[in-house]
Each structure stands twice: as C-alpha cells, then as structure tokens.
C-alpha positions as semicolon CSV with decimal commas, in nm:
position;residue;x (nm);y (nm);z (nm)
1;X;-1,166;-0,643;0,987
2;X;-0,911;-0,914;0,919
3;X;-0,637;-0,873;0,655
4;X;-0,423;-1,112;0,495
5;X;-0,025;-1,055;0,523
6;X;0,084;-1,376;0,388
7;X;0,234;-1,163;0,090
8;X;0,456;-0,979;0,297
9;X;0,686;-1,277;0,411
10;X;0,612;-1,252;0,747
11;X;0,526;-1,581;0,954
12;X;0,193;-1,413;1,081
13;X;0,000;-1,481;0,769
14;X;-0,285;-1,198;0,894
15;X;-0,331;-0,897;1,098
16;X;-0,669;-0,767;1,270
17;X;-0,732;-0,402;1,216
18;X;-0,968;-0,181;1,368
19;X;-1,059;0,082;1,106
20;X;-1,051;0,391;1,355
21;X;-1,130;0,757;1,292
22;X;-0,705;0,753;1,293
23;X;-0,653;0,478;1,089
24;X;-0,919;0,577;0,794
25;X;-0,781;0,935;0,785
26;X;-0,384;0,807;0,761
27;X;-0,534;0,581;0,480
28;X;-0,684;0,878;0,285
29;X;-0,379;1,109;0,361
30;X;-0,126;0,860;0,212
31;X;-0,402;0,852;-0,085
32;X;-0,385;1,179;-0,157
33;X;0,026;1,135;-0,124
34;X;0,040;0,849;-0,373
35;X;-0,205;1,039;-0,617
36;X;0,012;1,351;-0,637
37;X;0,301;1,158;-0,680
38;X;0,160;0,977;-1,014
39;X;0,013;1,310;-1,123
40;X;0,423;1,456;-1,057
41;X;0,536;1,130;-1,240
42;X;0,345;1,227;-1,565
43;X;0,438;1,600;-1,563
44;X;0,705;1,584;-1,836
45;X;0,830;1,893;-1,650
46;X;0,853;1,779;-1,330
47;X;1,275;1,782;-1,216
48;X;1,405;1,451;-1,155
49;X;1,550;1,529;-0,846
50;X;1,228;1,619;-0,674
51;X;1,049;1,342;-0,799
52;X;1,298;1,080;-0,643
53;X;1,271;1,277;-0,323
54;X;0,899;1,296;-0,306
55;X;0,883;0,898;-0,445
56;X;1,132;0,804;-0,109
57;X;0,905;1,069;0,118
58;X;0,592;0,819;-0,056
59;X;0,822;0,470;0,005
60;X;0,865;0,616;0,388
61;X;0,488;0,718;0,430
62;X;0,399;0,349;0,292
63;X;0,617;0,153;0,511
64;X;0,529;0,378;0,827
65;X;0,128;0,314;0,732
66;X;0,184;-0,044;0,703
67;X;0,363;-0,049;1,041
68;X;0,108;0,151;1,238
69;X;-0,195;-0,042;1,096
70;X;-0,071;-0,396;1,088
71;X;0,145;-0,305;1,436
72;X;0,406;-0,435;1,275
73;X;0,750;-0,459;1,515
74;X;1,075;-0,251;1,334
75;X;1,202;-0,625;1,307
76;X;0,903;-0,680;1,105
77;X;0,901;-0,430;0,889
78;X;1,264;-0,462;0,790
79;X;1,183;-0,816;0,721
80;X;0,913;-0,705;0,497
81;X;1,132;-0,425;0,299
82;X;1,355;-0,682;0,225
83;X;1,162;-0,944;0,113
84;X;0,893;-0,750;-0,149
85;X;0,985;-0,551;-0,457
86;X;0,843;-0,170;-0,484
87;X;0,568;-0,298;-0,674
88;X;0,456;-0,569;-0,440
89;X;0,457;-0,313;-0,166
90;X;0,266;-0,085;-0,377
91;X;0,006;-0,334;-0,442
92;X;-0,032;-0,433;-0,083
93;X;-0,067;-0,076;0,004
94;X;-0,367;-0,087;-0,252
95;X;-0,548;-0,372;-0,093
96;X;-0,480;-0,255;0,251
97;X;-0,636;0,065;0,112
98;X;-0,956;-0,084;-0,008
99;X;-1,020;-0,271;0,300
100;X;-0,998;-0,044;0,519
101;X;-1,241;0,165;0,267
102;X;-1,441;-0,101;0,293
103;X;-1,387;-0,393;0,072
104;X;-1,427;-0,740;0,116
105;X;-1,188;-0,988;0,114
106;X;-1,418;-1,129;-0,202
107;X;-1,508;-0,789;-0,337
108;X;-1,112;-0,727;-0,358
109;X;-1,040;-1,068;-0,549
110;X;-1,297;-0,955;-0,749
111;X;-1,122;-0,602;-0,835
112;X;-0,823;-0,815;-0,953
113;X;-1,010;-1,032;-1,138
114;X;-1,156;-0,757;-1,393
115;X;-0,827;-0,525;-1,378
116;X;-0,666;-0,854;-1,542
117;X;-0,933;-0,935;-1,795
118;X;-0,847;-0,517;-1,896
119;X;-0,495;-0,555;-1,888
120;X;-0,363;-0,872;-2,061
121;X;-0,045;-0,828;-1,998
122;X;-0,067;-0,887;-1,678
C-alpha cells in the first residue's frame, strides 16, 4: 500500500509499505506501548521520572518503527526528527498504524473530519 509521507519534511512524498506479519506485529507492539504510556500519564501517582523515561522510550520506538516500515535512511530519519513536532509525529504514527490496520486513505480522512467535528477546538 502507498503511505503519504509528505508531512515528514522529506523530498519523497510517498512510501510503499507491505503489510507483512512482521510489520503488523511491530505496529501492534507499538500501539500497546502507546496505550501503556497514555495510562501511565493519566495516573496521578505515577513517578515523574518514570513517565519521562517511558516517554523517551516511546519516542525512540516510534521513530524506529517509522524508519523500519518506511525504509528511511539515517539521514531521512534525522530530517524527519528535525522537521516535525511531537504532536505531528504522534499524529503521523496514528495515521500509519491505521493504514496498516486496513483503513484506506479516504477512510482516514473521514475519521479526521469526524474527530474535528467532535472536538471544535481543533
């Protein structure tokens, strides 16, 4: 499937991703890590140092996942890391995960529209 990567600040505007068992498994593992992070951040009793360390691990996991799935070079990854904010990275990861799970580009755009309607602050 073709993934739109134009928001990453690279010259290349799309990447071809084959949804192999390995890619799907890595996507699922990343989602589990992200859900654990969300849960930890919502826990008022969580140790701030632990939260920061886990956040750093999550960012490393997200960028490694992107590099592997999109077949980015170290230079490309460095460009991405210097071009996007944390929110943009997180949004892009959500997009890639949704596409790997079978959402078409059109379905993703529809999901974004629905979310904007539900959250008028955006």
